[in-house]
MITOR-707375 format. One record per residue (C-alpha): residue number from 0; x, y, z; chain; residue in three letters. Coordinates in steps of 0.5 Angstrom, whole numbers, plus 500, padded with zeros to 3 digits. Layout:
# MITOR-707375
NUM,X,Y,Z,A,ala
...
***
This chain:
# MITOR-707375
0,500,500,500,A,met
1,505,505,502,A,gln
2,509,503,496,A,glu
3,503,505,491,A,ala
4,502,511,495,A,ala
5,509,513,494,A,leu
6,509,512,487,A,ala
7,503,517,487,A,arg
8,507,522,490,A,gly
9,505,521,498,A,trp
10,510,523,503,A,ser
11,509,523,510,A,his
12,515,528,512,A,arg
13,514,534,515,A,his
14,518,540,516,A,arg
15,521,542,523,A,asp
16,516,546,526,A,val
17,519,546,533,A,ser
18,522,552,533,A,gly
19,529,549,533,A,gly
20,532,554,528,A,trp
21,527,557,523,A,leu
22,523,561,529,A,arg
23,530,565,531,A,pro
24,532,565,524,A,thr
25,526,569,522,A,val
26,525,573,528,A,phe
27,533,575,528,A,gly
28,533,577,521,A,ala
29,526,581,521,A,val
30,528,584,528,A,asp
31,535,586,526,A,gly
32,533,589,519,A,leu
33,527,593,523,A,val
34,531,595,529,A,thr
35,537,598,525,A,asn
36,533,601,519,A,ala
37,529,605,525,A,ser
38,536,607,528,A,leu
39,539,609,522,A,ile
40,532,613,520,A,ala
41,532,616,526,A,gly
42,539,619,527,A,val
43,539,620,519,A,gly
44,532,624,520,A,gly
45,535,628,525,A,gly
46,541,631,520,A,gly
47,547,628,523,A,val
48,553,626,520,A,ser
49,555,620,516,A,thr
50,560,618,521,A,his
51,555,618,526,A,thr
52,550,614,522,A,ile
53,555,609,521,A,val
54,557,609,528,A,leu
55,550,608,530,A,thr
56,548,603,525,A,gly
57,555,599,527,A,leu
58,553,599,535,A,ala
59,546,597,533,A,gly
60,548,591,529,A,leu
61,553,589,534,A,val
62,549,590,541,A,ala
63,543,587,538,A,gly
64,546,581,535,A,ala
65,549,579,542,A,phe
66,543,581,545,A,ser
67,539,577,540,A,met
68,543,571,540,A,gly
69,544,571,548,A,thr
70,537,572,549,A,gly
71,535,566,545,A,glu
72,540,561,548,A,tyr
73,538,563,555,A,val
74,531,562,553,A,ser
75,532,555,550,A,val
76,536,553,555,A,thr
77,531,555,561,A,asn
78,526,552,557,A,gln
79,529,545,556,A,asn
80,531,545,563,A,glu
81,524,546,565,A,leu
82,522,540,561,A,val
83,527,536,564,A,his
84,525,538,571,A,ala
85,518,536,569,A,glu
86,521,529,566,A,val
87,524,528,572,A,ala
88,518,528,576,A,val
89,514,524,571,A,glu
90,520,519,572,A,lys
91,519,519,579,A,thr
92,512,517,579,A,met
93,513,512,574,A,his
94,518,509,579,A,ala
95,513,510,585,A,arg
96,506,508,582,A,phe
97,507,504,576,A,pro
98,500,501,576,A,glu
99,497,508,577,A,ala
100,501,511,571,A,glu
101,499,505,567,A,gln
102,492,506,568,A,ala
103,493,513,566,A,glu
104,495,510,559,A,leu
105,489,506,559,A,thr
106,485,512,560,A,asp
107,489,516,554,A,thr
108,488,510,549,A,phe
109,481,510,551,A,ala
110,480,517,550,A,gly
111,483,516,543,A,tyr
112,477,511,541,A,gly
113,480,504,543,A,ala
114,475,500,547,A,asp
115,477,498,554,A,pro
116,480,491,553,A,gln
117,484,494,547,A,thr
118,486,500,551,A,ala
119,489,496,557,A,ala
120,493,492,552,A,thr
121,496,498,549,A,met
122,497,501,556,A,ala
123,501,494,558,A,ala
124,505,494,552,A,ala
125,507,501,552,A,val
126,509,500,560,A,ser
127,513,494,559,A,ala
128,518,499,556,A,asp
129,520,504,561,A,pro
130,523,509,556,A,asp
131,517,508,551,A,ala
132,512,509,557,A,ala
133,516,516,560,A,leu
134,516,518,553,A,arg
135,509,517,551,A,phe
136,507,520,558,A,his
137,511,527,557,A,thr
138,508,527,550,A,arg
139,501,527,552,A,glu
140,502,531,559,A,glu
141,507,536,557,A,leu
142,506,537,549,A,gly
143,514,535,548,A,val
144,518,530,546,A,asp
145,524,530,551,A,his
146,529,526,547,A,thr
147,528,531,541,A,asp
148,528,538,544,A,leu
149,531,544,540,A,pro
150,539,546,541,A,ser
151,540,552,545,A,ala
152,547,553,541,A,ile
153,543,552,534,A,ile
154,538,557,536,A,ala
155,543,562,539,A,gly
156,547,562,533,A,ala
157,542,562,528,A,ala
158,539,568,532,A,ser
159,546,572,532,A,phe
160,547,571,525,A,ala
161,540,572,522,A,ala
162,540,579,526,A,phe
163,547,581,524,A,ser
164,545,580,516,A,val
165,538,584,517,A,gly
166,542,589,521,A,ala
167,547,590,516,A,leu
168,542,591,510,A,leu
169,540,598,511,A,pro
170,547,600,513,A,leu
171,550,597,507,A,leu
172,550,603,502,A,pro
173,553,608,508,A,tyr
174,559,603,508,A,leu
175,560,602,501,A,leu
176,560,610,500,A,gly
177,553,611,498,A,val
178,551,616,504,A,ala
179,544,617,502,A,leu
180,538,615,507,A,leu
181,533,614,501,A,glu
182,538,608,498,A,val
183,538,605,505,A,ala
184,530,605,506,A,met
185,529,603,499,A,val
186,534,597,501,A,ile
187,530,596,507,A,thr
188,523,596,504,A,ala
189,525,591,499,A,val
190,528,586,504,A,ala
191,522,587,508,A,leu
192,518,585,502,A,ile
193,522,579,500,A,val
194,523,577,507,A,gly
195,515,577,508,A,gly
196,515,573,502,A,met
197,520,568,504,A,val
198,516,566,510,A,val
199,509,566,506,A,gly
200,513,561,502,A,arg
201,515,557,508,A,leu
202,508,557,511,A,thr
203,504,557,505,A,gly
204,501,564,505,A,arg
205,500,568,499,A,pro
206,506,571,498,A,leu
207,505,578,496,A,leu
208,500,579,502,A,arg
209,506,576,506,A,ser
210,511,581,503,A,gly
211,506,587,504,A,leu
212,504,585,511,A,arg
213,512,585,513,A,gln
214,513,592,509,A,leu
215,507,595,513,A,gly
216,509,593,520,A,leu
217,517,595,519,A,gly
218,515,601,515,A,gly
219,511,604,521,A,ala
220,517,603,526,A,ala
221,521,606,521,A,val
222,517,612,519,A,leu
223,515,613,527,A,val
224,523,614,529,A,thr
225,524,618,522,A,tyr
226,519,623,525,A,gly
227,522,623,532,A,ile
228,529,624,529,A,gly
229,526,630,525,A,arg
230,522,633,530,A,leu
231,528,633,535,A,ile
232,533,634,530,A,gly
233,529,640,528,A,gly
234,528,643,535,A,ser
235,535,642,537,A,val
236,538,646,531,A,ala
***
């Protein structure tokens, strides 16, 4: 049956939806792009020198990248530690009250639609393997597989790298000698649209709608900070 289904294009493979690398990568890139574009627009709107804009952009890139990478690493580490702590509690319960845990499994399988005898048989079969029983219980009660948790190192590194790339884009024309705020904002707008469309492609959403949504959200932040820069820069002048 599976061979015939495979020949017709059936596949049971799924992409990673656990947030191991995709979430910090997307979040880091968008955050870096919007944060640094907003900083550059704010100080640029205030009429500061090109040197100040470059310094501000580089400082924002480095500070933001380390902040994002460290924050993601600590967040995932803490989440994993919490899961392991709860798994330890579950493991203790299995050791002290195996009958109660097996009865809980029986109720779970019955809840899936198995008749009482089948549910009891399935629960006994799973409970015969302590590792399998622990894994099944943690999946049901915690909603995670404690043997397949996201890597804090990968999440932190992905966030760090993605933020750096995103933050570099609006700063790029200044580093290349094109000291025009308009060019930086055009690059930002294009990157926001493309980034939104990439996310739309991954999630199956309409590409143009995803791109325009990203542009609208990021553009609002840039416009607000630019307006603040103009206001404060004008009042100081």
